C-alpha positions, -999 to 999 in steps of 0.1 A, spaced: -191 -766 43 -205 -750 10 -213 -785 -1 -231 -791 32 -250 -757 27 -261 -767 -7 -274 -802 3 -293 -786 33 -308 -760 11 -320 -784 -15 -334 -807 15 -352 -775 26 -374 -775 -5 -389 -811 2 -386 -817 42 -394 -795 74 -365 -781 94 -365 -806 122 -362 -836 97 -333 -819 79 -314 -813 112 -320 -847 125 -308 -863 92 -277 -841 83 -261 -831 117 -253 -866 128 -238 -874 93 -216 -844 90 -205 -838 126 -177 -861 129 -163 -845 97 -168 -809 111 -149 -820 142 -120 -836 122 -116 -803 102 -118 -783 134 -149 -762 122 -164 -739 146 -196 -758 155 -215 -726 167 -210 -709 132 -220 -740 115 -252 -742 135 -259 -707 124 -253 -712 89 -271 -745 88 -300 -728 104 -301 -702 78 -298 -727 49 -328 -747 62 -349 -715 66 -339 -703 31 -347 -736 16 -381 -737 33 -388 -705 16 -377 -716 -21 -399 -736 -46 -411 -759 -56 -429 -766 -24 -423 -734 -3 -432 -754 29 -429 -723 52 -456 -704 33 -480 -731 35 -473 -740 71 -476 -705 87 -493 -681 67 -498 -645 83 -536 -645 80 -539 -679 98 -564 -693 70 -540 -711 50 -544 -688 20 -514 -696 -2 -515 -663 -22 -515 -641 10 -488 -662 25 -466 -659 -6 -471 -622 -8 -462 -618 30 -430 -638 25 -416 -614 -1 -427 -581 15 
């Protein structure tokens, strides 16, 4: 599960959240079921990994997609994300 978390975290730096989920979940779901993993907790951890990945460099997609001031100001959005 840690390897999946790291892959999703890395994908979060370059893709949006829906793309990551649509790519990774069908690939890992059979393995998760085979290892008898709780799918609810996997979903929670997966969602957190995606969101953390979207806030990390190099692209910081979450900052440029939804800034607090609504004007697309990158500096303001970056400041808001670390407050």
